[in-house]
C-alpha positions as CSV (number, residue, x, y, z in Angstrom):
1,M,9.6,-18.5,-14.5
2,D,12.8,-19.9,-13.0
3,D,14.4,-18.1,-15.7
4,V,13.3,-14.7,-14.1
5,L,16.0,-15.1,-11.3
6,A,18.8,-15.5,-14.1
7,Q,17.4,-12.4,-15.7
8,V,17.9,-10.5,-12.5
9,R,21.5,-11.8,-12.1
10,Q,22.1,-10.6,-15.6
11,A,20.6,-7.3,-15.0
12,A,22.0,-6.6,-11.7
13,P,24.8,-9.1,-10.9
14,E,26.0,-7.0,-8.3
15,A,22.9,-7.4,-6.1
16,I,22.4,-11.2,-6.1
17,S,24.8,-13.9,-5.5
18,G,23.6,-17.3,-6.7
19,N,19.9,-17.2,-5.3
20,R,20.8,-14.9,-2.3
21,L,19.7,-11.5,-2.4
22,R,22.3,-9.0,-0.9
23,T,21.8,-6.0,1.5
24,L,22.5,-2.5,0.1
25,Y,24.0,0.2,2.4
26,D,27.0,2.4,2.6
27,N,26.9,2.7,-1.2
28,R,27.7,-1.3,-1.3
29,W,26.1,-4.4,-2.0
30,Q,27.0,-6.6,1.0
31,D,26.6,-10.1,2.1
32,D,24.9,-9.7,5.7
33,G,22.3,-11.3,7.7
34,V,20.9,-15.1,8.2
35,A,19.5,-16.7,5.2
36,A,15.6,-16.4,5.0
37,V,13.5,-18.3,2.3
38,L,11.5,-16.7,-0.2
39,R,8.4,-18.6,-1.6
40,T,6.1,-17.8,-4.4
41,P,2.3,-17.8,-3.5
42,I,1.8,-19.3,-6.9
43,D,2.5,-23.0,-5.8
44,G,4.8,-22.4,-2.4
45,R,8.2,-23.1,-3.9
46,E,11.3,-21.6,-2.8
47,I,12.5,-18.8,-5.2
48,A,15.4,-17.1,-3.5
49,Q,16.8,-16.2,-0.1
50,S,17.1,-12.7,1.6
51,G,19.6,-12.0,4.2
52,R,17.8,-11.0,7.3
53,I,20.0,-8.3,9.1
54,D,20.2,-7.8,12.9
55,V,19.8,-4.4,14.9
56,L,23.6,-3.8,15.0
57,T,23.9,-4.0,11.1
58,A,20.7,-1.9,10.8
59,G,22.3,0.6,13.0
60,A,25.3,0.9,10.8
61,A,23.4,1.2,7.7
62,V,21.4,4.1,9.4
63,R,24.4,5.9,10.2
64,A,25.7,5.5,6.7
65,A,22.7,6.7,5.3
66,A,22.9,9.7,7.5
67,R,26.2,10.6,6.0
68,D,24.7,10.0,2.5
69,H,21.9,12.3,3.2
70,A,24.2,15.3,4.3
71,M,25.8,15.2,0.8
72,W,22.6,14.6,-1.2
73,A,20.7,17.4,0.6
74,A,23.6,19.6,-0.6
75,T,23.5,18.5,-4.1
76,P,21.9,21.1,-6.5
77,R,18.4,20.4,-7.4
78,E,18.9,20.3,-11.1
79,E,21.6,17.5,-10.5
80,R,19.1,15.6,-8.1
81,K,16.6,15.8,-11.2
82,E,18.9,14.3,-13.8
83,R,19.8,11.4,-11.5
84,V,16.2,10.6,-10.7
85,A,15.2,10.9,-14.3
86,A,18.0,8.7,-15.2
87,A,17.0,6.0,-12.6
88,V,13.3,6.2,-14.0
89,A,14.6,5.7,-17.5
90,A,16.6,2.8,-16.3
91,L,13.5,1.3,-14.6
92,Q,11.6,1.8,-17.8
93,D,14.1,-0.2,-19.6
94,H,13.4,-3.0,-17.1
95,R,9.7,-2.8,-17.0
96,D,8.7,-6.1,-18.2
97,L,11.2,-7.7,-16.0
98,L,10.1,-5.9,-12.9
99,A,6.4,-6.8,-13.9
100,R,7.3,-10.3,-14.1
101,L,8.7,-10.2,-10.9
102,L,5.5,-9.1,-9.3
103,V,3.6,-11.9,-11.0
104,W,6.2,-14.4,-9.7
105,E,6.8,-13.1,-6.0
106,I,3.4,-11.9,-5.0
107,G,0.9,-13.4,-7.4
108,K,-0.2,-10.4,-9.5
109,P,-1.8,-11.1,-12.7
110,W,0.4,-9.6,-15.6
111,R,-2.1,-6.7,-16.4
112,L,-1.9,-5.4,-12.7
113,A,1.9,-6.1,-12.4
114,C,2.5,-3.7,-15.3
115,A,0.2,-1.3,-14.0
116,D,2.0,-1.2,-10.7
117,V,5.2,-0.3,-12.6
118,D,3.7,2.0,-14.9
119,R,2.1,4.1,-12.0
120,A,5.3,4.4,-10.0
121,L,7.4,5.6,-13.1
122,D,4.4,7.9,-14.4
123,G,4.0,9.4,-11.0
124,V,7.6,10.4,-10.6
125,R,7.5,11.7,-14.1
126,W,5.0,14.4,-12.9
127,Y,6.9,15.3,-10.0
128,L,10.0,15.7,-12.0
129,G,8.0,18.6,-13.8
130,Q,6.7,19.9,-10.6
131,I,9.5,19.7,-8.0
132,D,10.8,23.3,-8.8
133,R,7.6,24.8,-7.8
134,Q,7.0,22.3,-5.0
135,M,10.4,23.2,-3.4
136,L,10.0,27.0,-3.5
137,G,11.0,28.1,0.1
138,R,11.5,24.7,1.1
139,T,14.8,22.4,2.2
140,P,15.2,18.7,2.7
141,L,15.0,17.3,6.1
142,P,17.8,17.2,8.5
143,G,18.2,13.2,7.9
144,P,17.0,10.2,5.9
145,V,13.4,9.0,5.4
146,S,12.7,5.5,6.7
147,N,10.3,3.5,4.5
148,I,8.7,0.5,5.9
149,A,5.8,-0.8,3.5
150,S,3.6,-3.8,3.0
151,W,4.2,-6.2,0.1
152,N,1.3,-5.6,-2.2
153,Y,2.5,-2.6,-4.3
154,P,6.3,-2.5,-4.3
155,M,6.6,-0.1,-6.9
156,S,3.7,2.1,-7.2
157,V,3.5,2.9,-3.3
158,L,7.3,2.0,-1.9
159,V,9.7,2.9,-4.9
160,H,7.5,5.7,-6.0
161,A,7.6,7.6,-2.6
162,E,11.2,6.8,-2.3
163,L,12.0,8.6,-5.5
164,V,10.0,11.5,-4.6
165,Q,11.8,11.7,-1.2
166,L,15.2,11.7,-3.1
167,L,13.9,14.3,-5.4
168,A,13.2,16.6,-2.4
169,G,16.6,16.0,-1.2
170,N,16.4,13.3,1.2
171,A,18.6,10.0,1.3
172,V,16.1,7.0,1.7
173,I,16.0,3.7,3.7
174,A,13.7,0.9,2.8
175,K,12.9,-2.3,4.5
176,T,11.9,-5.1,2.2
177,P,8.5,-6.5,3.1
178,S,8.8,-9.8,4.7
179,Q,6.2,-11.4,2.7
180,G,7.0,-10.6,-0.8
181,G,8.5,-8.1,-3.4
182,A,12.2,-8.6,-2.1
183,I,13.4,-9.5,-5.6
184,C,11.7,-6.7,-7.4
185,L,12.8,-4.3,-5.0
186,T,16.6,-5.3,-5.2
187,L,16.5,-5.2,-8.9
188,A,14.8,-1.8,-8.7
189,H,17.4,-0.3,-6.1
190,A,20.2,-1.8,-8.1
191,L,19.2,0.6,-10.9
192,M,18.8,3.5,-8.7
193,T,21.9,3.2,-7.0
194,R,23.7,2.9,-10.3
195,E,22.4,6.5,-11.1
196,G,24.1,7.9,-7.9
197,L,21.0,8.0,-5.9
198,P,21.5,7.4,-2.1
199,V,19.3,4.6,-1.3
200,T,19.5,1.9,1.5
201,L,17.9,-1.6,1.1
202,L,17.6,-4.1,4.3
203,S,15.6,-7.1,5.0
204,G,14.8,-8.4,8.3
205,S,12.1,-8.5,10.8
206,G,9.9,-5.4,11.2
207,G,9.8,-6.2,15.0
208,D,13.7,-6.6,15.5
209,L,14.5,-3.6,13.2
210,S,11.9,-1.2,14.5
211,E,13.8,0.2,17.2
212,V,16.4,1.4,14.5
213,L,14.3,2.2,11.6
214,V,11.8,4.2,13.5
215,K,13.4,5.6,16.8
216,N,17.1,6.1,15.6
217,D,18.0,9.8,16.0
218,N,19.5,9.9,12.6
219,I,16.0,9.5,10.9
220,A,14.2,12.5,10.2
221,A,11.1,10.9,8.8
222,V,9.0,7.5,9.0
223,A,6.8,6.4,6.1
224,F,4.9,3.4,6.9
225,V,2.1,1.2,5.3
226,G,0.7,-1.9,6.8
227,G,-1.7,-3.2,9.2
228,R,-3.3,-1.6,12.4
229,D,-1.3,-3.7,14.7
230,N,2.2,-2.8,13.5
231,G,1.2,0.6,12.6
232,G,-0.1,1.1,16.2
233,K,3.4,0.1,17.4
234,V,5.0,2.7,15.2
235,A,2.8,5.4,16.1
236,A,3.3,4.7,19.9
237,A,7.2,4.6,19.1
238,L,6.7,8.2,17.8
239,A,4.1,9.7,20.1
240,D,6.7,11.6,22.2
241,T,8.9,12.8,19.5
242,N,8.7,15.7,16.8
243,K,9.8,13.2,14.1
244,R,7.8,13.4,10.7
245,H,5.6,10.3,10.0
246,F,2.9,9.1,7.8
247,I,1.4,6.0,9.0
248,E,-1.0,4.4,6.7
249,Q,-3.1,1.6,8.2
250,E,-6.0,-0.5,7.1
251,G,-9.6,0.5,7.5
252,L,-12.8,-1.1,6.7
253,N,-13.8,0.7,3.4
254,A,-17.6,0.8,3.0
255,W,-20.0,1.2,0.1
256,G,-23.3,2.7,1.4
257,I,-26.3,2.3,-0.9
258,W,-29.4,4.5,0.0
259,E,-32.3,5.4,-2.2
260,Y,-30.5,4.2,-5.4
261,T,-31.5,3.1,-8.9
262,R,-28.7,3.4,-11.1
263,W,-27.8,-0.4,-10.8
264,D,-26.0,-0.6,-14.3
265,Q,-23.4,2.0,-13.1
266,L,-22.8,0.2,-9.9
267,E,-22.4,-3.3,-11.7
268,E,-19.2,-1.7,-13.7
269,H,-17.6,-0.9,-10.3
270,L,-18.3,-4.0,-8.6
271,R,-16.3,-6.1,-10.9
272,K,-13.4,-4.0,-10.9
273,G,-13.3,-4.0,-7.3
274,F,-12.0,-7.6,-7.2
275,E,-9.0,-6.8,-9.0
276,Y,-5.9,-8.3,-6.9
277,G,-8.3,-10.0,-4.8
278,K,-8.9,-7.0,-3.0
279,Q,-5.5,-7.1,-1.5
280,R,-5.1,-3.3,-1.3
281,C,-5.8,-0.6,1.0
282,T,-8.5,1.2,-1.1
283,A,-10.6,-2.1,-1.8
284,Y,-14.4,-1.9,-0.9
285,P,-14.9,-5.2,1.2
286,R,-18.1,-3.8,2.9
287,F,-21.6,-2.8,1.6
288,V,-24.1,-1.3,3.7
289,I,-27.5,-1.3,2.1
290,Q,-31.0,0.0,2.5
291,R,-33.4,-2.9,3.3
292,K,-35.9,-2.3,0.4
293,L,-33.1,-2.3,-2.0
294,V,-31.3,-5.6,-1.0
295,D,-32.9,-7.6,-3.6
296,K,-32.2,-5.1,-6.4
297,F,-28.5,-5.1,-5.1
298,L,-28.1,-8.8,-5.2
299,D,-29.8,-9.1,-8.5
300,V,-26.5,-7.2,-10.0
301,Y,-23.9,-8.2,-7.4
302,L,-24.3,-12.1,-7.3
303,P,-23.7,-12.6,-11.1
304,V,-20.6,-10.2,-10.9
305,L,-19.4,-12.3,-8.2
306,K,-19.8,-15.4,-9.8
307,S,-18.4,-14.1,-13.0
308,V,-15.1,-13.3,-11.2
309,Q,-12.2,-15.2,-12.6
310,Y,-9.2,-16.2,-10.3
311,G,-6.3,-18.8,-10.4
312,N,-2.7,-19.2,-11.5
313,P,-1.4,-16.1,-13.0
314,L,1.3,-17.8,-15.0
315,E,-1.3,-19.8,-16.6
316,R,-4.0,-17.3,-17.8
317,D,-3.8,-13.4,-18.7
318,D,-7.5,-12.8,-18.2
319,L,-7.8,-13.4,-14.5
320,D,-9.0,-10.8,-12.1
321,F,-6.8,-11.9,-9.2
322,G,-4.2,-14.8,-8.5
323,P,-3.4,-16.2,-5.1
324,L,-3.3,-14.5,-1.8
325,I,0.2,-13.5,-0.5
326,S,0.7,-17.0,1.2
327,A,-1.2,-20.2,2.1
328,A,-1.1,-19.2,5.8
329,K,-2.9,-15.8,4.9
330,A,-5.5,-17.7,2.8
331,D,-6.0,-20.2,5.6
332,E,-6.5,-17.4,8.0
333,L,-9.1,-15.6,5.7
334,R,-11.0,-19.0,5.5
335,S,-10.9,-19.3,9.3
336,K,-12.3,-15.9,9.6
337,V,-15.3,-16.9,7.0
338,E,-16.0,-20.0,9.1
339,E,-16.1,-18.1,12.2
340,A,-18.6,-15.5,10.9
341,I,-20.9,-18.3,9.5
342,E,-20.7,-20.4,12.7
343,G,-21.7,-17.0,14.5
344,G,-24.8,-16.3,12.3
345,A,-23.7,-14.8,9.2
346,I,-25.4,-15.9,5.9
347,P,-23.3,-17.4,3.0
348,L,-24.7,-15.9,-0.3
349,H,-21.5,-17.1,-2.2
350,R,-18.5,-19.2,-0.9
351,D,-15.3,-20.4,-2.5
352,P,-12.7,-21.5,-0.1
353,G,-10.4,-22.5,-2.9
354,H,-7.3,-24.1,-2.0
355,D,-3.5,-23.5,-0.9
356,A,-3.0,-19.8,-1.2
357,Y,-6.1,-19.4,-3.4
358,V,-9.4,-18.0,-2.2
359,G,-12.3,-17.4,-4.4
360,P,-14.7,-14.6,-4.3
361,T,-17.0,-15.0,-1.1
362,A,-19.8,-13.0,0.2
363,L,-21.5,-13.1,3.6
364,L,-24.8,-11.4,4.7
365,A,-25.1,-10.0,8.2
366,P,-21.5,-10.8,9.7
367,P,-22.2,-11.2,13.7
368,G,-21.0,-8.3,15.8
369,R,-18.3,-10.5,17.6
370,S,-17.0,-11.7,14.4
371,R,-13.5,-10.5,13.2
372,L,-15.0,-9.6,9.7
373,R,-17.7,-7.5,11.1
374,H,-15.1,-4.9,12.3
375,A,-11.8,-5.5,10.5
376,E,-10.6,-5.1,6.8
377,P,-10.4,-9.0,5.5
378,F,-7.6,-7.9,2.9
379,G,-8.9,-10.5,0.6
380,P,-11.7,-11.2,-1.8
381,V,-14.5,-11.4,0.9
382,D,-17.3,-9.0,1.0
383,T,-19.7,-8.5,4.0
384,I,-23.1,-7.1,3.4
385,V,-25.0,-5.3,6.3
386,V,-28.7,-4.3,6.0
387,V,-29.9,-1.2,7.6
388,D,-33.1,0.6,7.8
389,T,-32.1,4.4,8.7
390,E,-29.8,7.0,7.7
391,D,-28.2,6.7,11.3
392,E,-27.8,2.9,10.9
393,L,-26.4,3.6,7.5
394,L,-23.5,5.8,8.9
395,A,-23.1,3.6,11.9
396,A,-22.4,0.6,9.8
397,M,-19.9,2.4,7.5
398,N,-18.1,3.8,10.4
399,V,-17.7,0.7,12.2
400,S,-13.8,0.2,11.8
401,N,-13.1,3.8,13.4
402,G,-11.9,5.5,10.3
403,A,-11.0,4.4,6.7
404,L,-9.1,5.5,3.6
405,V,-11.8,5.8,1.5
406,A,-15.7,5.2,1.2
407,S,-18.4,5.6,-1.2
408,L,-22.1,6.4,-1.4
409,A,-24.5,5.3,-4.1
410,V,-27.4,7.6,-3.7
411,D,-29.5,9.1,-6.5
412,D,-29.9,12.5,-4.9
413,E,-26.5,14.1,-4.7
414,D,-27.6,16.7,-2.2
415,L,-28.6,13.7,0.2
416,A,-25.3,12.0,-0.6
417,Q,-23.3,15.1,0.2
418,K,-25.1,15.5,3.5
419,L,-24.5,11.9,4.5
420,A,-20.7,12.2,3.3
421,R,-20.3,14.8,6.2
422,D,-20.7,11.9,8.6
423,V,-18.6,9.2,7.0
424,Q,-15.2,8.7,8.6
425,A,-13.1,8.4,5.5
426,Y,-10.6,10.8,4.1
427,K,-11.8,10.1,0.3
428,I,-15.6,10.0,-0.4
429,G,-17.0,9.0,-3.8
430,I,-20.5,9.7,-4.6
431,N,-21.9,7.0,-7.0
432,R,-18.1,6.1,-7.9
433,P,-15.3,4.5,-6.2
434,R,-12.3,6.3,-4.9
435,S,-8.6,5.2,-4.7
436,R,-5.3,6.3,-3.4
437,G,-4.6,8.5,-6.2
438,D,-1.1,9.8,-7.5
439,K,0.3,13.1,-8.8
440,A,-1.8,15.9,-7.9
441,E,-4.4,14.1,-5.8
442,T,-3.8,13.9,-1.9
443,F,-4.2,10.9,0.1
444,G,-4.7,10.1,4.2
445,G,-7.1,8.7,6.3
446,R,-9.4,9.5,9.5
447,G,-9.5,8.0,12.7
448,A,-7.4,4.7,13.2
449,S,-6.7,4.3,9.5
450,W,-4.0,6.9,9.5
451,K,-1.6,8.8,11.7
452,G,0.7,11.6,10.7
453,A,1.1,14.0,7.7
454,F,-1.1,13.5,4.7
455,V,0.7,12.9,1.5
456,G,0.2,13.0,-2.3
457,G,0.8,15.8,-4.7
458,D,2.2,18.8,-3.3
459,L,1.6,17.5,0.2
460,L,4.0,14.4,-0.4
461,V,7.1,17.0,-0.9
462,Q,5.8,19.1,2.2
463,A,5.7,15.8,4.3
464,V,9.6,15.3,3.4
465,T,10.9,18.9,3.5
466,E,11.0,22.0,5.8
467,G,9.4,25.3,5.1
468,R,9.0,28.6,6.9
469,P,9.6,28.4,10.8
470,G,6.4,27.4,12.8
471,E,4.9,25.7,9.5
472,R,2.2,23.1,10.5
473,L,1.7,20.5,8.0
474,Y,-1.9,18.7,7.2
475,G,-2.3,15.7,9.0
476,N,-4.2,14.1,11.9
477,F,-2.0,14.2,15.0
478,P,-1.0,16.7,17.7
479,G,1.0,19.6,16.1
480,Y,-0.5,19.2,12.6
481,T,-3.4,21.0,11.0
482,S,-6.4,18.6,11.8
483,H,-8.3,19.6,8.5
484,P,-6.8,18.8,5.3
485,P,-7.6,20.8,2.0
486,T,-10.5,19.4,-0.1
487,P,-9.0,16.3,-1.9
């Protein structure tokens, strides 16, 4: 895959010098910052370097983005649509290279890497057809939108959001994730800026740059996707401001099983659930099961678990997942598994793997004091909790104080709907999984899994535009309407 970097140089020579990625701000690619090594999780090799900028440079970049924003917001919508459509066409022309970069940089199997790129572009095409309706009576925000996202979906989460924000009339700023995806994002932003889109791409420590990318007065909105620790810090920084924000944090998404017999249907969902090693915000790593159904569940679940294929995505095309994002993250996950077992969890299946690779693992009854009991593992490790009453079922499903999605496997749909009312998740599937969703479907979270405005469909455009005076957006923090429309 070493030739991939050469292909990036050929496709976007302005954005990369040798093996060093450049920084994009003030409408120019610049050689700023201290070199930081980027490694592939596939084998740990160095694949490129990024330039980690300091606070002063970030401040200059934000001020430049604010100047760009004023001009872009005044650009007629038809011209904005034409430029965004041209950027989507350019990204489509480089679709396979963008996908190969996702395989190389973050270890996605080819099929899932292609899906990440396709989902981003298909989603933006939908907004191109809807934006005239969505913008009726609305105007862009008074300043650029700052985007800080995790590494797992560079295209379908980060680039997708940026292009919709641009379509709505806002300049955008993005920080490359520290752990992966920087080369893919560099190529994508080179193609976007060639079409005259006001985009800024910076690299650096989230902790160092947060003061500028979150608090700076020029920033009109902050979009964050990541863990609860960092998300909590961003939310705290914005607590006393009126700044728009949508902060997606992890939650322990649970699948509750109660008075259920449709095991053949569940089997189909279980295998798909291991895609990308459950390194995604809508994965289901917790199963809460009625005691009398445990044997039936395991009859279906364990064969699926043992059939899951993982390994080097450069060597095989039929894998369910490849490595975790780094060997350090894999070691951390292995440590959590051992901690839970030492505390009393029962290992039903264990594959510790090696280096950045961790195989599918299942633990029964994780102890209350273990990290796996209350927090999302963000890896291919499932925990199973056995319950005897409906109240215990709900308590176990809500153990992480809010989640993005949840599902209930219950034969009686009326009972399932009754239970769903007390599950603290934004989207709840009845006998099916739920996902983030694109296009017309909204997205958010409950409890500590989300802070700020809900997004997706019309709500994404509303979150980055202004409407009538006194308008209250849908979301879950003070000043916003607490109850979203039915997803």
